ZAMARNU-751712 format. One record per residue (C-alpha): residue number from 0; residue in one letter; z, y, x. Coordinates in steps of 0.1 Angstrom, whole numbers, plus 5000, padded with zeros to 4 digits. Example, Ala and Ser with C-alpha at 12.3 -4.5 7.8 and 13.67 -1.06 7.14 Angstrom:
BEGIN
  nr rest   pz   py   px
   0    A 5078 4955 5123
   1    S 5071 4989 5137
END
This chain:
BEGIN
  nr rest   pz   py   px
   0    M 5244 4564 5424
   1    P 5277 4579 5412
   2    K 5291 4565 5380
   3    R 5292 4590 5351
   4    T 5326 4591 5336
   5    R 5334 4595 5299
   6    V 5349 4629 5307
   7    G 5318 4640 5325
   8    A 5296 4629 5296
   9    L 5317 4648 5271
  10    T 5316 4679 5293
  11    A 5278 4676 5295
  12    L 5275 4672 5257
  13    A 5298 4702 5252
  14    G 5276 4723 5275
  15    A 5245 4712 5257
  16    A 5260 4721 5223
  17    L 5271 4755 5236
  18    A 5236 4761 5248
  19    V 5221 4752 5214
  20    G 5246 4773 5196
  21    T 5238 4803 5218
  22    A 5201 4798 5211
  23    L 5207 4795 5174
  24    A 5229 4826 5175
  25    A 5202 4847 5192
  26    P 5192 4876 5169
  27    A 5159 4871 5151
  28    A 5132 4897 5154
  29    A 5140 4926 5131
  30    A 5119 4927 5099
  31    P 5097 4958 5095
  32    K 5114 4987 5078
  33    A 5099 5001 5047
  34    P 5080 5033 5054
  35    G 5087 5066 5037
  36    F 5074 5071 5002
  37    L 5064 5100 4979
  38    A 5090 5114 4955
  39    A 5082 5123 4919
  40    A 5081 5160 4928
  41    D 5052 5152 4952
  42    L 5028 5142 4925
  43    P 5003 5166 4909
  44    P 5020 5185 4880
  45    R 5011 5172 4845
  46    P 5015 5198 4818
  47    G 5037 5188 4790
  48    T 5056 5162 4809
  49    S 5073 5153 4842
  50    W 5070 5125 4867
  51    T 5095 5097 4870
  52    A 5096 5075 4902
  53    G 5105 5038 4902
  54    R 5123 5021 4931
  55    V 5106 5013 4964
  56    T 5099 4975 4960
  57    A 5088 4949 4985
  58    G 5054 4932 4979
  59    V 5023 4940 4959
  60    P 5024 4941 4920
  61    D 5006 4912 4904
  62    A 4985 4936 4883
  63    L 4973 4954 4915
  64    R 4963 4921 4931
  65    Q 4936 4919 4904
  66    D 4923 4954 4910
  67    I 4887 4954 4920
  68    C 4889 4985 4941
  69    V 4919 4978 4964
  70    G 4934 4944 4954
  71    V 4917 4923 4981
  72    G 4921 4949 5008
  73    L 4958 4951 5003
  74    G 4963 4915 5014
  75    T 4990 4891 5006
  76    G 5018 4916 5002
  77    Q 5037 4905 5034
  78    D 5053 4936 5050
  79    T 5041 4957 5021
  80    W 5060 4979 4997
  81    Y 5051 4999 4965
  82    R 5064 5026 4942
  83    E 5053 5032 4907
  84    F 5053 5067 4890
  85    R 5049 5074 4853
  86    T 5049 5102 4828
  87    D 5055 5103 4791
  88    L 5018 5108 4785
  89    D 4988 5089 4797
  90    T 4991 5097 4834
  91    G 5004 5073 4860
  92    A 5004 5067 4897
  93    R 5013 5042 4924
  94    Q 5017 5042 4962
  95    V 5014 5010 4982
  96    S 5021 5010 5020
  97    A 5017 4982 5045
  98    V 5031 4980 5080
  99    L 5008 4959 5102
 100    P 5017 4941 5134
 101    S 4995 4963 5155
 102    V 4975 4995 5154
 103    S 4942 4975 5157
 104    K 4952 4954 5127
 105    A 4961 4986 5108
 106    K 4927 5001 5116
 107    G 4911 4969 5103
 108    R 4931 4971 5071
 109    F 4921 5007 5067
 110    A 4884 4999 5072
 111    K 4885 4971 5047
 112    L 4902 4992 5020
 113    D 4878 5020 5027
 114    E 4848 4997 5023
 115    D 4862 4983 4990
 116    I 4869 5017 4975
 117    V 4835 5031 4984
 118    S 4817 5001 4968
 119    C 4840 4999 4939
 120    A 4818 5016 4913
 121    D 4788 4993 4920
 122    R 4810 4962 4919
 123    I 4825 4972 4885
 124    E 4791 4976 4870
 125    M 4780 4943 4885
 126    E 4810 4925 4871
 127    D 4808 4942 4836
 128    P 4773 4957 4829
 129    E 4786 4973 4798
 130    T 4809 4995 4818
 131    E 4796 5026 4834
 132    A 4812 5036 4867
 133    A 4806 5067 4888
 134    F 4820 5076 4922
 135    Q 4828 5108 4941
 136    D 4838 5113 4977
 137    H 4862 5142 4982
 138    G 4863 5139 5020
 139    D 4887 5135 5049
 140    L 4921 5151 5052
 141    P 4934 5163 5086
 142    V 4967 5143 5086
 143    G 4981 5114 5106
 144    D 4955 5091 5120
 145    G 4931 5097 5092
 146    A 4930 5100 5054
 147    H 4904 5102 5027
 148    V 4902 5110 4990
 149    Y 4879 5094 4964
 150    A 4874 5097 4926
 151    L 4863 5070 4902
 152    H 4852 5075 4866
 153    T 4847 5046 4843
 154    V 4835 5045 4807
 155    T 4836 5013 4786
 156    S 4810 5002 4760
 157    W 4832 5017 4732
 158    G 4834 5051 4749
 159    A 4869 5050 4765
 160    G 4869 5070 4797
 161    D 4893 5069 4826
 162    I 4895 5090 4858
 163    R 4911 5077 4889
 164    L 4919 5094 4922
 165    I 4925 5072 4953
 166    A 4938 5084 4986
 167    L 4937 5061 5017
 168    G 4957 5071 5048
 169    R 4970 5057 5081
 170    E 4997 5066 5106
 171    G 5000 5043 5135
 172    R 5005 5007 5122
 173    T 5011 5018 5086
 174    V 4984 5021 5060
 175    T 4990 5037 5026
 176    V 4971 5039 4993
 177    V 4980 5065 4966
 178    D 4964 5058 4933
 179    W 4965 5083 4903
 180    G 4949 5078 4869
 181    Q 4947 5090 4833
 182    L 4923 5092 4804
 183    G 4894 5116 4809
 184    G 4865 5124 4833
 185    F 4859 5141 4867
 186    G 4867 5175 4853
 187    D 4902 5164 4844
 188    A 4911 5153 4879
 189    P 4935 5176 4898
 190    V 4917 5170 4931
 191    K 4932 5199 4950
 192    A 4967 5190 4940
 193    F 4961 5153 4947
 194    K 4949 5162 4982
 195    K 4982 5178 4988
 196    T 5000 5147 4975
 197    A 4979 5125 4998
 198    T 4988 5147 5028
 199    T 5024 5145 5019
 200    A 5022 5107 5016
 201    V 5009 5103 5051
 202    N 5034 5128 5066
 203    K 5063 5109 5049
 204    L 5053 5075 5063
 205    H 5074 5080 5095
END
C-alpha cells in the first residue's frame, strides 16, 4: 500500500476544505417576495376624511392573531405580510396576504379561512352570549382564482354596533384577506365599493 506523504495529506485537506467552502457558499433558496398590496386610493371613499396607508410589514399583527374570524386561518405569519389603513374618523382597514409553498396549500388555506369567516357570527355568540352577531354573504367575485365578500354586524350588550366587510381571495399560491370596519350596521357598509376594492386587491397580488 503506498505511503501517504505529508504533502499529499495537506493537499487532500485543502481539497476537502475547498469543497466545504463551495458548499457553504452555494446560494440559499430565495425567500418569497411580498405580493402586491392595495394603496390608500383603492379603499372605499369615506366622506369627511381620506385614507392613509401604513407600510407593508412582514408577519401577522398580534391583535389579528386573536381575531375570532380570521386569526387561526392566517397561520403563524411565516411568509405573510400585512398593511394597515386608517382614516381620521372611525373607519379602518387591513390587508393580509400569505404566499404558500404550493397551490394545493394555498387552496387549503383559502378553504380554512372561508370556513372560519362563514362560522364567525355563530362562534362570536357562543363565546359571548351577550353579543349579537349577524352575517351576510355578498357572493363571489370573478377575479383571480376566486374571491368572496362577506359582511358581519355585531352589537354588544350596551348597544355598541360595528359593521365589518371581509374579502377573501386567491391567485395561484397567494391568499389575501381584506378587512374593513367602522361603527354602524349593514346599511352603513359600502358593499359595492368594497367589492371593487377586493377585485383590485386580487389583481394586484402579482
